[in-house]
C-alpha positions as MATLAB code, in Angstrom:
seq = 'MTSSSAPEAPVTAAALARAPQPRGRFITFEGIDGAGKSSQIAAVVALLRASGVAVDQTREPGGTALGERLRELLLHAPMHLETEAMLMFAARREHLAARIEPALASGRWVVCDRFSDATFAYQVGGRGLDRAKFDALERWVHPGLQPDLTLVFDLDPAVAAARVASTGVDPDRFEREQRDFFVRVREAYLERARLAPQRICVIDADRAPERISVDIERIVRERFFS';
ca = [
     -22.916  -53.801   18.648;
     -21.637  -51.134   20.541;
     -19.106  -48.684   18.946;
     -15.269  -49.040   20.977;
     -13.976  -45.927   19.613;
     -12.823  -43.438   22.536;
     -14.247  -40.253   23.351;
     -12.304  -37.545   21.244;
      -9.866  -35.178   23.419;
     -10.726  -32.285   24.084;
      -9.091  -29.119   22.506;
      -6.598  -27.513   25.155;
      -5.607  -23.529   24.799;
      -2.386  -24.701   23.874;
      -3.411  -26.363   20.660;
      -5.561  -23.556   19.744;
      -2.503  -21.894   20.287;
      -0.525  -24.154   18.116;
      -3.079  -23.881   14.595;
      -2.258  -21.985   12.104;
      -3.795  -18.375   11.906;
      -5.816  -17.444    8.920;
      -3.547  -14.704    6.992;
      -4.570  -11.519    7.602;
      -5.100   -9.181    4.532;
      -2.796   -6.442    2.719;
      -4.653   -3.327    1.688;
      -2.721   -0.366    0.073;
      -3.665    3.420   -1.167;
      -1.685    5.219   -3.697;
      -1.738    7.917   -5.888;
      -0.063   11.500   -6.990;
       1.035   13.741   -4.219;
      -1.848   15.787   -2.952;
      -4.545   13.436   -3.833;
      -6.034   12.977   -0.346;
      -4.797    9.612    0.460;
      -3.903   10.080    4.433;
      -7.567   11.033    5.604;
      -8.739    7.895    4.201;
      -6.194    5.710    5.453;
      -6.891    6.950    8.844;
     -10.992    6.031    8.066;
     -10.483    2.518    6.515;
      -8.047    1.970    9.616;
     -10.873    2.548   12.164;
     -12.884    1.002   10.508;
     -11.214   -2.247   10.308;
     -10.705   -1.913   14.185;
     -14.232   -0.807   14.655;
     -14.865   -4.360   13.015;
     -12.587   -6.188   15.018;
      -9.869   -6.815   12.699;
      -6.120   -6.271   14.331;
      -4.753   -3.724   11.777;
      -1.090   -2.091   11.455;
      -1.029    1.220    9.726;
       1.912    1.736    7.975;
       3.793    3.556    4.906;
       6.353    3.477    2.702;
       9.100    4.250    1.750;
       9.608    3.619    5.873;
       7.929    1.302    7.849;
      11.197    0.456   10.083;
      13.834    2.419   11.367;
      16.073    0.973    8.475;
      13.222    1.990    6.042;
      12.637    5.768    7.913;
      16.718    6.233    6.705;
      16.452    5.492    3.601;
      13.164    7.470    3.086;
      14.899   11.007    4.139;
      17.959    9.795    1.730;
      15.304    8.872   -0.840;
      12.859   12.291   -0.788;
      15.716   14.890    0.039;
      19.401   13.471   -1.854;
      20.160   13.850   -5.206;
      20.483   10.329   -6.860;
      20.489    8.179  -10.288;
      17.493    6.756  -11.471;
      18.571    3.417  -10.772;
      20.043    3.803   -7.481;
      16.433    5.430   -6.213;
      14.632    2.167   -7.842;
      17.104    0.410   -5.708;
      16.906    2.021   -2.520;
      12.562    1.811   -2.550;
      13.165   -1.842   -3.453;
      15.420   -1.960   -0.363;
      13.404   -0.443    1.734;
      10.649   -2.562    0.970;
      12.525   -5.602    1.628;
      13.163   -4.413    4.975;
       9.723   -3.751    5.289;
       8.386   -6.980    3.976;
      10.847   -9.006    6.581;
      10.514   -6.859    9.399;
       6.552   -6.299    9.438;
       4.118   -7.150    6.951;
       5.061  -10.916    6.240;
       5.156  -11.108    9.827;
       1.881   -9.408   10.505;
       0.368  -10.778    7.795;
       1.297  -14.492    8.375;
      -0.209  -13.752   12.267;
      -3.137  -12.960   10.837;
      -3.014   -9.283   11.558;
      -4.086   -6.895    8.184;
      -1.674   -4.544    7.026;
      -2.610   -0.792    5.578;
      -0.039    0.362    3.582;
       0.304    4.375    2.195;
       2.099    3.423   -1.148;
       3.981    0.215   -1.922;
       5.472   -0.896   -5.316;
       2.593    0.466   -7.533;
       3.821    3.861   -6.431;
       7.120    2.702   -8.058;
       5.858    1.474  -10.791;
       4.102    5.263  -11.203;
       6.934    7.612   -9.714;
      10.013    5.521  -11.537;
       8.903    3.845  -14.175;
       6.102    6.290  -15.561;
       7.403    9.424  -13.968;
      10.776    8.784  -14.952;
      11.560    6.365  -17.235;
      13.053    3.540  -15.732;
      13.138    0.443  -17.425;
      10.310   -1.649  -17.438;
      12.305   -4.830  -17.369;
      14.253   -4.165  -13.991;
      11.244   -2.945  -12.639;
       9.781   -6.177  -12.749;
      13.049   -7.640  -12.004;
      13.490   -6.306   -8.710;
       9.198   -6.786   -7.920;
       9.778  -10.665   -8.606;
      13.110  -10.560   -6.744;
      11.676   -8.408   -3.566;
       7.934   -9.791   -3.325;
       7.443  -12.664   -5.336;
       3.931  -13.883   -5.357;
       2.694  -11.306   -3.056;
       0.695   -8.593   -4.106;
      -1.939   -5.881   -2.246;
      -5.396   -8.168   -1.696;
      -6.917   -4.887   -2.305;
      -5.130   -1.318   -3.693;
      -7.183    1.921   -3.746;
      -5.855    4.533   -6.598;
      -6.645    8.320   -5.596;
      -6.799    9.710   -9.158;
      -6.759   13.788   -9.547;
      -6.002   15.907  -11.684;
      -2.158   16.760  -11.340;
      -3.015   20.710  -11.245;
      -5.574   20.341   -8.413;
      -3.454   17.791   -6.599;
      -0.512   20.360   -6.682;
      -2.539   23.400   -5.554;
      -3.841   21.297   -2.602;
      -0.150   20.678   -1.979;
       0.903   23.691   -1.966;
      -1.563   25.218   -0.285;
      -0.451   22.849    2.946;
       2.785   25.330    3.366;
       4.804   22.768    3.650;
       8.181   22.450    2.725;
       8.058   20.375   -0.672;
      10.586   17.412   -1.027;
      12.324   16.422   -3.917;
       9.400   14.884   -5.854;
       6.788   17.304   -5.044;
       8.991   20.272   -6.915;
       8.211   18.257   -9.925;
       7.299   19.588  -12.507;
       3.286   19.574  -13.879;
       4.301   17.195  -16.736;
       6.055   14.822  -14.438;
       3.292   14.186  -12.332;
       1.011   13.750  -15.859;
       3.075   10.775  -16.396;
       2.803    9.397  -12.896;
      -0.950    9.616  -13.225;
      -1.199    7.747  -16.602;
       1.258    4.802  -14.971;
      -1.416    4.404  -11.780;
      -4.100    4.182  -14.580;
      -2.415    1.714  -16.610;
      -1.491    0.082  -13.936;
      -5.063   -0.475  -12.370;
      -5.887   -1.501  -16.196;
      -3.355   -4.174  -15.701;
      -4.528   -5.804  -12.333;
      -8.710   -4.716  -12.369;
      -9.295   -7.415   -9.795;
      -6.998   -6.227   -7.043;
      -6.795   -1.775   -8.063;
      -9.710   -0.013   -7.273;
      -9.640    3.854   -9.152;
     -10.812    6.301   -6.724;
     -12.132    9.978   -8.376;
     -10.139   11.971   -5.831;
     -11.954   15.152   -7.277;
     -14.851   15.046   -4.756;
     -15.580   16.226   -1.014;
     -13.869   13.682    1.664;
     -17.187   12.579    2.595;
     -18.425   11.277   -0.512;
     -15.109    9.503   -1.081;
     -15.129    7.590    2.431;
     -18.762    6.378    1.810;
     -17.229    5.197   -1.492;
     -14.415    3.487    0.339;
     -16.390    2.017    3.133;
     -18.292    0.100    0.404;
     -16.104   -0.919   -1.560;
     -13.966   -2.395    1.546;
     -17.216   -4.069    2.875;
     -18.034   -5.241   -0.037;
     -14.455   -6.787   -0.409;
     -14.003   -8.352    2.750;
     -17.234   -8.649    4.815;
     -20.017   -9.116    2.461;
];
């Protein structure tokens, strides 16, 4: 008995265009000022692009026209601690809505210099923001969304301060903080890493950049391409 089933219709370009795209990956870089994130971010973006991945590189606070205006206020205008925290999350909500979430939904990867771990470290750890208020803002602004991988660059604050001073660039109001502030920020980053060990990898940043790059490339390849 022969089958009466009709042959399958060919998959058209229009149908492929309508098919849902796999979600992109979200990678963040964290650490105290002077820890050496910038060059490593560029290296990871280049690695991903060489692997055929479409990547959006961005930063916080910032990433959008509104976010960049808020960044200027946050880095240079004195303000109350809770105002600071809420502005950080306001810039983040705009960043998520305008750039990060659409990119991930379309299958693009996002590599971001800082995200909510920075707010935990700087505002909760460094400045003493009430942890419950931070948790409430985080749940409100990005419920259920965390980076797929976070790389925390860990460095002695004294070494980081010397690096920042050597640049000759006028420091912003965070960079002008005293050493004990950055000690607290560092400790908060390490606490955050202990709370999310599957997501956060701590990188020893007191090494030659080339050695750090080798470690980061290994982590990225093992996490996403193995």
